[in-house]
VMD Tcl script that draws the C-alpha trace (Angstrom):
set ca {
  {-18.27 -42.99 28.35}
  {-20.25 -45.56 29.95}
  {-20.53 -48.02 32.71}
  {-19.23 -51.82 33.39}
  {-20.22 -54.28 36.01}
  {-18.12 -57.14 36.48}
  {-19.25 -60.86 37.14}
  {-18.17 -60.05 41.25}
  {-20.93 -57.13 40.69}
  {-18.33 -54.34 40.95}
  {-19.32 -51.11 38.85}
  {-17.06 -48.82 37.11}
  {-18.00 -45.85 35.04}
  {-15.66 -43.72 32.93}
  {-14.34 -43.80 29.59}
  {-14.34 -47.35 27.83}
  {-12.06 -48.49 24.73}
  {-11.35 -51.92 23.34}
  {-7.65 -52.79 23.04}
  {-7.65 -55.19 20.41}
  {-4.12 -56.39 20.32}
  {-4.02 -57.71 24.09}
  {-8.07 -58.46 23.87}
  {-8.99 -56.27 26.95}
  {-11.10 -53.27 27.83}
  {-9.80 -50.27 29.33}
  {-11.92 -48.21 31.50}
  {-10.68 -44.50 32.34}
  {-11.88 -43.96 35.62}
  {-10.40 -40.56 35.89}
  {-8.14 -41.53 38.77}
  {-6.93 -44.60 37.05}
  {-7.00 -47.05 34.13}
  {-8.48 -50.62 34.31}
  {-7.94 -53.38 32.27}
  {-10.82 -55.99 31.98}
  {-10.85 -59.42 29.86}
  {-13.96 -59.96 27.98}
  {-14.64 -63.10 30.60}
  {-14.61 -60.74 33.66}
  {-17.67 -58.65 32.35}
  {-21.55 -59.13 33.60}
  {-22.51 -56.18 31.79}
  {-21.75 -53.16 29.68}
  {-23.82 -50.07 29.36}
  {-22.71 -47.24 26.60}
  {-25.10 -44.52 25.38}
  {-26.78 -44.80 22.04}
  {-24.04 -43.55 19.24}
  {-24.77 -40.10 17.99}
  {-26.14 -40.18 14.45}
  {-27.19 -44.16 14.68}
  {-30.98 -43.44 15.14}
  {-30.97 -40.87 11.92}
  {-29.25 -43.52 9.73}
  {-31.81 -46.20 10.89}
  {-34.35 -43.75 9.58}
  {-32.86 -43.01 6.61}
  {-32.54 -47.25 5.93}
  {-36.35 -47.33 6.91}
  {-37.25 -44.54 4.28}
  {-35.58 -46.22 1.41}
  {-32.25 -44.21 1.38}
  {-29.85 -46.52 2.37}
  {-26.98 -44.47 0.75}
  {-27.62 -41.60 2.97}
  {-27.14 -43.89 6.17}
  {-23.85 -45.85 5.07}
  {-21.33 -42.97 5.96}
  {-22.72 -42.37 9.57}
  {-22.72 -46.07 10.09}
  {-19.33 -46.89 8.79}
  {-18.13 -44.23 11.29}
  {-19.95 -45.74 14.23}
  {-18.86 -49.19 13.23}
  {-15.26 -48.06 13.25}
  {-15.36 -46.32 16.69}
  {-17.40 -48.88 18.56}
  {-15.73 -52.26 17.77}
  {-16.55 -54.63 20.75}
  {-18.17 -51.84 22.57}
  {-21.77 -52.85 22.64}
  {-23.45 -51.32 19.62}
  {-20.94 -52.77 16.96}
  {-23.33 -55.67 16.26}
  {-26.69 -53.77 15.41}
  {-24.80 -50.93 13.87}
  {-23.28 -53.68 11.59}
  {-26.37 -55.28 11.08}
  {-27.86 -51.94 10.11}
  {-25.10 -51.22 7.97}
  {-25.01 -54.64 6.01}
  {-28.86 -53.95 5.56}
  {-27.85 -50.48 4.08}
  {-25.33 -52.21 1.62}
  {-28.13 -54.76 0.56}
  {-30.38 -51.91 0.11}
  {-28.37 -50.76 -2.47}
  {-27.21 -53.96 -4.03}
  {-24.07 -54.17 -2.81}
  {-23.12 -57.51 -1.51}
  {-19.59 -57.24 -1.26}
  {-19.86 -54.02 0.86}
  {-22.28 -55.95 3.36}
  {-20.16 -58.79 3.63}
  {-16.96 -56.48 4.13}
  {-18.78 -54.81 6.88}
  {-19.74 -57.95 8.86}
  {-16.52 -59.75 8.35}
  {-15.00 -56.64 10.37}
  {-17.28 -57.33 13.53}
  {-16.51 -61.25 13.02}
  {-12.54 -60.75 13.08}
  {-12.89 -59.24 16.55}
  {-15.63 -61.38 17.72}
  {-15.95 -64.84 15.68}
  {-19.00 -65.73 17.69}
  {-20.88 -62.89 15.91}
  {-21.36 -65.06 12.83}
  {-23.77 -67.52 14.62}
  {-25.46 -65.45 17.49}
  {-26.11 -62.26 18.38}
  {-27.98 -59.21 16.51}
  {-25.94 -59.46 13.51}
  {-26.03 -62.97 12.82}
  {-29.47 -63.28 10.75}
  {-28.34 -60.76 8.55}
  {-24.85 -62.12 7.94}
  {-26.54 -65.31 6.84}
  {-28.70 -63.68 4.36}
  {-25.79 -62.15 2.99}
  {-23.94 -65.31 2.76}
  {-27.24 -66.84 1.01}
  {-27.40 -64.01 -1.55}
  {-23.54 -64.40 -1.90}
  {-23.98 -68.06 -2.77}
  {-21.62 -69.10 -0.06}
  {-23.80 -71.94 1.46}
  {-21.21 -74.44 2.45}
  {-20.24 -71.59 5.28}
  {-23.55 -70.98 6.06}
  {-24.51 -74.46 6.76}
  {-21.77 -74.79 9.09}
  {-23.06 -71.50 10.62}
  {-26.38 -72.50 11.00}
  {-25.53 -75.77 12.63}
  {-23.47 -73.82 15.45}
  {-26.49 -71.46 16.09}
  {-28.95 -74.25 16.41}
  {-26.71 -76.40 18.73}
  {-25.24 -73.38 20.95}
  {-27.44 -69.99 20.67}
  {-30.53 -68.76 22.53}
  {-34.26 -69.73 21.41}
  {-34.67 -66.73 19.16}
  {-31.20 -66.99 17.27}
  {-31.84 -70.81 17.02}
  {-35.44 -70.02 15.64}
  {-33.82 -67.53 13.03}
  {-31.44 -70.19 11.97}
  {-34.30 -72.65 11.42}
  {-35.84 -69.89 9.28}
  {-32.51 -69.59 7.09}
  {-32.08 -73.02 6.93}
  {-35.79 -72.98 5.47}
  {-34.92 -69.89 3.04}
  {-31.42 -71.87 2.02}
  {-33.76 -75.20 0.93}
  {-36.41 -72.90 -0.77}
  {-33.44 -71.34 -2.79}
  {-32.55 -74.88 -3.99}
  {-36.39 -75.76 -4.84}
  {-36.82 -78.23 -1.78}
  {-39.95 -76.82 -0.34}
  {-41.02 -80.03 1.55}
  {-37.63 -80.12 3.70}
  {-37.81 -76.37 4.06}
  {-41.21 -76.82 5.77}
  {-40.12 -79.77 7.55}
  {-36.74 -78.88 8.84}
  {-37.52 -75.07 8.75}
  {-40.42 -73.02 8.81}
  {-42.99 -75.67 10.49}
  {-40.41 -76.40 13.20}
  {-40.33 -72.60 14.28}
  {-44.16 -72.64 13.99}
  {-44.60 -75.65 16.30}
  {-41.59 -75.77 18.37}
  {-40.83 -72.04 18.79}
  {-44.30 -70.39 19.39}
  {-42.93 -68.92 22.54}
  {-40.29 -66.65 20.61}
  {-43.04 -64.30 18.98}
  {-40.68 -62.24 17.12}
  {-39.69 -65.01 14.70}
  {-43.36 -66.37 14.11}
  {-44.56 -63.84 11.49}
  {-41.90 -64.34 9.27}
  {-41.95 -68.23 9.80}
  {-45.65 -68.23 8.98}
  {-45.50 -65.82 6.01}
  {-42.49 -68.31 4.40}
  {-44.59 -71.69 5.23}
  {-47.26 -70.28 3.06}
  {-45.61 -69.46 0.28}
  {-43.82 -72.83 0.54}
  {-47.16 -74.56 0.68}
  {-47.98 -72.40 -2.57}
  {-45.31 -73.83 -4.29}
  {-46.33 -77.52 -3.51}
  {-49.72 -76.72 -4.67}
  {-51.22 -77.05 -1.40}
  {-53.44 -73.87 -1.24}
  {-55.58 -75.15 1.48}
  {-52.14 -74.98 4.07}
  {-51.15 -72.09 2.72}
  {-54.29 -70.08 3.59}
  {-54.24 -71.72 7.00}
  {-50.51 -70.13 7.63}
  {-51.52 -66.77 6.29}
  {-55.32 -66.85 8.35}
  {-52.90 -67.38 11.22}
  {-50.39 -64.66 10.34}
  {-53.15 -62.35 10.18}
  {-55.16 -63.28 13.10}
  {-52.21 -63.35 15.64}
  {-49.65 -60.67 13.88}
  {-51.41 -58.59 11.83}
  {-49.67 -55.48 12.51}
  {-46.29 -57.17 11.32}
  {-44.34 -56.49 8.17}
  {-44.92 -59.91 6.90}
  {-48.92 -59.59 7.27}
  {-48.56 -56.21 5.75}
  {-47.28 -58.20 2.38}
  {-50.27 -60.30 2.38}
  {-52.72 -57.26 2.74}
  {-50.46 -55.82 0.12}
  {-51.08 -59.11 -1.89}
  {-47.11 -59.92 -2.22}
}
mol new
graphics top color blue
foreach p $ca { graphics top sphere $p radius 0.5 }
foreach p [lrange $ca 0 end-1] q [lrange $ca 1 end] { graphics top cylinder $p $q radius 0.2 }
display resetview
């Protein structure tokens, strides 16, 4: 049960379902069933699925196996219903947490089959890219990063640049990882605060690999000064 606001500013409240065969949403208002194509919808509001928050807590506490059954159920029930991408992101994270790369890939592919653009934009995309990198599917990853950089919002583009840096780092090309990845995020996407800590942390690591301790320390100081409460700063404080 939720609400849909159409692009002509009409609001409908009721039970919302996705009809995959005809690729339309059906909203049952109690008196009638209304079909709406995705292109007609401006906004959809569906309450948080039961069990989602507990599953996220289990992942954060290092219990990914306990989170998977609930997340699998929610992902199945909420295909194309607002929560599919954040839920699948969490599900893929849970599978990664227990070392199951095929499980993470399969979870993401279910959403992408229904919504191809989820592979290069939105809540799930950055984790999907991680799964592709760890699965050594670099050719596919490169194509998706190009799409993300060309077509997505600033945060997704910045995340794509960080992932490009990760891909180059995995190849041992630290100089290009900095130039075309981490430093580009730090300099061109400073307004996107959410991605800055990761970019700074990984830039410092890349400078370490290039035997440039002074520049590495500059990155770490900026991270600790501006984003001292972030998980990336915590890794520095913990000596990682």
